[in-house]
N, C-alpha and C positions, 0 to 999 in steps of 0.2 A: 487668183483665188478670190472668192467673195469675202469682203471684210466682215460681213455679218456672221460668217461661219465660226469665227473665234480667233484667238491670238495665235493659233498654231501655225508655224512656218516650217518649211522643208527646203533643203538645198536642191531638191529635185523638182523640176517643173513638169507638170502633166498637161497634156493637151486634152481638153474636154471634148468628148464626142457624145452626142445624143444617141441613146440606144433606140429611141422611138422617133420616127420622122414627125416633124412639126405639122400639126393639122391646121387648116385654115380657120375653121370655126372652133369656138370654145366648147361647143356642144360635142364636137367630135373628140376633144381631148378629155378622155375619161380619167379616172383616178390614176395617179402616178405614184410610184414608190420613191419617196424622198428619204435617203439614208440619213441616219444620225451620225455625223462624222466624229462626235466625241466618243462614240462606242466602237469605232473602227480602228484596227491596228494596222496603220499604213506602213510603219517601219517593218513589221514582220512580213507584210505582204510584199513590200519592195525587195526585202532580202530574199524571199522565196522566189520571186520572179527573176532575180538576177543571180546572185552568188549561190543562194541555197540550192536551187535546182541544178546549177552547173556542178556544184560540188557533189551532188547526189549521182548525177549521170557520169561525170568525168572527174573523179577524185584526183587531186594533185598533191604532191608532197610539199608540206609547209613546215615552217620552223616550229619548235615546241612552244614558243611564246605565242605564236599565232594560233596554234591549236588550242592552247589554254584560253585565249581570248574568245575563240569561236564557241568553246564549250560553255563559258560563262554567258556569252550572248545567247546561246541556245536555251540555257536554263532561264535566262531573263525573259525571253520571248516564248517560253513553253514550246520549244521546237522539238522536244523529245516525244511529243505525242504522235502516235501513228494513226489512230482512228478517232474521229470526233464522236461518232455514234457507235456504240457497241452493245450487244446483248450480254447481260450478266450470266444468263444460263443458255445452254445450247438450245437451238430451236428444236421442236419436236420432230421426230422422224416422220417421213411421208407415209401415210396409210394408203394402201392400194384400194381403189374403189371396188375392183373385182379381184379377188385373190387368184393367184396363178394356178392354184390347184382346183379352181372352180370347174374348169373344162377338162381336168384330168380324169381318167376312168376310175371308177370306185375300186377299192381294194378287193382282192379275191375273197370270196366267202369261205369261212371255215367249214369243216366237215359237219360240225354240230348245227350250223345255221342252214344247211341245205334242206330242202323239203323232204319230208319223210316219205318213203315209198310205201304205198298202201296196196296190197295185193287185191286184185279185182275178183278173184275166185276163192272159194273156200279151200282150206288146206286138208280138210277131212270131211267125209260125208258118211253118216250112219243111218240105218233104217230105223224108223220109229212107227211101227204098225199100230193101228188102233188109237192113235193119239186123238183126243177130242178136238173137234173143230168148233170150239166154244169161246167166244170173245171174253166172257166173264170169268173164266177160270185161270188158275196160275199153277201150271203143271211142270215147271222146270226151275231148278236151283243148283248153284255150284257152291259147295261148302269150303270152309277155310282149310280143310285137310286135303283139298284138291280132288274131291270126289263129286261127281255130277249125279244128281238124282232126277229121274224123269218118270212121270206117271203115264202109263199106257193102258187105258181101259181101267181095269180093277187091280193092276199090278204096279208096284214101284220097283224100278230097276236102278242099280248103282253102277256107274262107269268110273273106274279109277283112271285118272289122266296120267298117272305115273307109269303104269304098265299096260294101259288100254284093256284091262280086264273088266268083265261085266258080271254082275251078280244080282240075283233077285232078292229083294228085301221082304216084301209082303204081298200077298194076294188076298183081297177082301172078298167076302161072299156077295151075292146079288142083293141081299137085304141091306147091306151097308153101303155098297158101292153104287156107281163107280167112284173113283178117287177124284176129288175136285180141287185140291191144293196141296202143295208140298213146300216146306221151308226148313232150311238148316238152322240149328242153334249156333250161336257164336263159336262154340268149341269145336265145330266141325264133326262132331261125333253123334249128337242126338238130332233126330229128325221129327218134325211135326207133320202129320198127315191129316188133312181135312177130308171128310167123307160126305157123301150125298145125303146121309141120314141124320145130319146135324151134329155128329160127334167128332172129336179130334183125338187122334192116337199119338202117343209119344214113343219113339223107337230108339233103341241103341243100335247103331249101324255096325259096330264092331262085333257085337255078340248076336245080332239079329234077334233081339229080344224086345217084346212089347213091355214098356215100363209103366204106362198109365193111360187111362181113357178119361177125357174131359167131357162131361155131360152137363146139360142144363143151360148152357149159354145161348143156344140158338134153337129155332123151331124148324129150320130148313137147312139146305146144304151150306157148307162153309167153303166159300170160293176164294178167300184171301187170308193170308197168315203173315205175321211180322214179329220177329223176336226183338226184345230189348233187355239184354242180360237174362234174368230169370223170369221176366214178364213175357208171356206169349199173347199177342193181340190177334183176335179172330174176327173176321167179317162175315156176316151171314146174309142169306137171301132175303130175309125179312127186313134188312136195313140196320141191324144193330151191330155195334162194335163192342167187344168184350175184352177186358184185360184179365188174364189168368196168371196168377202166381203159382208156378208149378212146384214150389217148395212146400206148400201148405195144403191141408186137406180141403178146406173151403177155398177153392182156387179162384173163384170170381171175385175180383177186388174192385173193379170199376166197370161201369157200363156207359157207353156213349151213344146217345140217340140224336140223330140229326138227319139221317137218310130215310126216305120212305120207300126206297127200292133196294135192290141187291147191292151190297158193298163188294166191288170187284177189284179195288186197289187199296193196299195198305203199305205204308212205309214210315219208319221212325227216322227222325233227323239224326245226324252224326252225334250230337250231344246227348241224345236220348231224352230230351225234354219235350219235343213236339212230335205228334203223330199226324200224318196226312192220310186222309181217306177219300177215295173216289167212288162214285156210285153210278148205277144205271139211271138215276134221276138227274144226271148231268151236273151234279154238285161235287165240289171239293171242300172238305172241312179240315181245319187245323185245330187239333186238340192239344191243350197245354196240360202236361202231367201235374204241374203244381196246383192246378184248379180241380184235379180229379177228386171225386167224392164217392165213398162206398155206400152212402145212405141214399142219395138221390142221383138221378141221371145228370151227368156233367154237361154244361153248356159249352159249345164250341168257342174257340178263340176267334176264328175267322170262318166266314162262309163265302165261298166264291161261286158265283152263279153265271159266269160269262161263257162257259162252254154250252154248246147246244146239242151235245150227244154224250153218251156214256163215257166216263173217265176211268180208264183202267191204268193207263201209263202214268206212273209217278216216279220221280227221281230227285233225291236231295243232292245238292251240289257238294262235292267233297272239299272244296277250297273256300266256300262261303256258306257258313252254317245256316243262314236264314234265307237261302235261295232255293226255291222249289220249282221244278219243271213238271208240267202236266200236259198230257196229250188226249185229245178228244177222238171219238169214234167217227163212223162214216159220214154223218151229217155235219160234223164239225171240222175235222181234218187239220186242226190247229195245235201247235205247241205254244203254251203260255208259260211265262216266267213270273214268279210271285215273290215279293218280299214278305215273309211271314211274320215280321215284327210290326210292320205298318199296315199290311193287308193290301198293298198296292200291286197292280199288275204292271210289270216292268216292260214286257214286250210280248207281242203275238206274231207268230209266223205261220202262214198258211202253207202246209206241206203238199196239198193237192191230193191226199189219200188218207185213209183211215190210219190213225196212230195207235199201234198195239202195245208197244213197250218203249221204254227210254232207259239209257245207261250213260252215266258220266264217265269220262276217262279219269283214272286215278293220278295220272302224271301230267296231262296236258289239259288245256282249257278247250275241251272238245265234248260233244254230245252225240250219241248214236241213237237213232230212232229206227224202229221196225214198222213196216206198213202192210196194209192190206190192199184192197182194190185201189188202183187197177194194176200197178206194177209189181206188187209184192216184194219190195226191195228193202235193203237197209241203207240208211243215209247217214253219213258222217258230217256233222256241222262244226264250224269254228265259232266258239263263243267269245265275245258277245256279238260279233258281227253277223253271225248265223249265215255265213257263206258256206255253200256246199263244198266239202273237200273231196268227197267220193260217194258214189252210189254202187252198192254191191248187189248184184243180181245172181240168181241161181235157183231160188225157190219159185215154184210154179203156183203156189197158193199163199194166202195171207200168212205173214210171219207173226204168229200170235204170242210166242214166248221167247225171251232172251235171258241169258245168264252170263256172268262175267267170272273169269278165272281169278284165283286169289292174288296173283301177281298183277292183275289188271290189264293184261295184254290181249288175251284171247277171249273171244265172245262166242258162245254157243247159241244157236237160234233153231227153234223148232217150229214147223209150219204144218198147215193142214194137208200138205202134200206128203205127209208121213215120212219126212226126212229130218235128220238132225245134222246141222252143218256147223263147222268150226271155222272162225275167221280170225286171222291175225291182223286185226284192224287197228289196235292201239300201239303196235310196235313192240320191239324187244325190250325187256326190262334192263335197266342199267344197274349193275352190281354195286357200283360205288356211290350211286345216288341214294341219299338217305330217304327213308320213307316219310312222306309228308303227313303230319297229323292234322286232322280236321280242326278248323278254328272253332273254339267254343263260342256259342252264341252269347253276345254281351247281355248282361242282366237276365240270364236265363232263369235264375232262381226267384225273380220278382215278377209279379203281375203288372205292376206299374211303379213309376217313380213318384214319390210324394215329396 
C-alpha cells in the first residue's frame, strides 16, 4: 500500500490491478477517477465479498454466540440495508400512448339517436279549386283548435283535422272580394279575414257569426294579417302596417310606415315585442312595440335591404327569440337569417328557386321552406348548418302557402295546382316530452341600455 494514503492497515493484502491500460503518452491518459480511500468501507466490502455472500447463498448452522456476533457486526456495518436507492412513492402508472379502445367499434346507437324517417310523399291530398295564384296573398292558416282555414276565391272553408269534416264559414260578395288573407286568433276560435276592398272582418268560427268589421286602416286590399293577443296587425297594398286593438271602438292604435309597396308578410316574435314585415319593395322591417306611438308614425327598429325581390316568407325561431328567417322571391331565391337585436345578417343560403313560405320545427332545429319555379318543392333544412335533410315533391305548381298543425308535426301546403297536401315532415309528437317555451328576448322592454 502507498504510505501517503494514510495510517490504515489491513491483515489482508490486495493485489493492485489497473482497470485502464497504461498509455504511452501523457496526452492519451485522460482524466482518471482516483478514489478517496478514507471514505471507502473496505471492511464491509471484504466481508460481503467473502463471508457475507457465502452466508446469503449457502447459510450454515452456527452457534448462538456466533450469530449474536454477526448480528452486531451487521448493525455496525449497516448490513441490514437492502436497497441503497429507493423511491419514497410508487412510480406513476404507465399511460398508453394510444388507448386500447381507440380502434374498437363505436357503441351501438340508441333508438332516439337514429335518423328520423321523413316520408317523401304527402299523407293526404285535398282539392282546393279557385285558390288564387298570387304570391303576395296569405290564404292558409291552422288554428290552435286544430281547424284549418283556407280561402278559395270569395269563400272561406274550415277543415277540422279531428274528424276530417269540412264547413263553409263565409262567402263575400263581388264588391268586397275576393278574400286576400286569413289568420286565426290565438284562442283558435276567432278568425280575421282580409278583403280586396281594404276592410277586415272578424268571425266567430263556432257560431259562424260576424263579430266586427275594421275600416279605415287601409286604402287597398289587405294581403297580410298577424295576431298578438288582442292586437291584430294588418298589412295593406299601399305599404302601411296598422295595429288594431279589437277590444275598443277606435281600433287603430299604431301605424307603421316604412314600405312603399304592398306588405305581403307579417309575423310577430314569440315574445310579442317585435313585428317583422316584408314587402314587394324587397324590404324587411323590424318594428319594436315599445317604440310605438299613436300620435305619429312609428320609425322602424331595423331596415334590411339585402333581398333583391319581394319578401313574403317570414318565420321567427321558436328556440331563439331574436332570430328571424326571411325568404326572397324569384329574383332573389335566398333565405337570410337576422339577429333582430343587433340588425346583423347571420347567414345567407341560395335555394335556387323562389321562396314562398318558411316554417320552423317546434321540437327540432329544423326549417322548412316551400318554393316556386322551377321544382315547386318543399325543402327541409338542418339549422344552423343548412344541410338539406329532405326534398318533398308532389305539387306541380309553386307552393305559395304553408301552415303548421298545433302539435307542430304536420304541415299543410297549398299550391297553384289547386291541391292541398298534408306532410308528416316534423315527425310524431312525444307525449312525455314537455312543451318548450320560447325564450324571452333579453332586454325586450328597453330600447337601449344606458
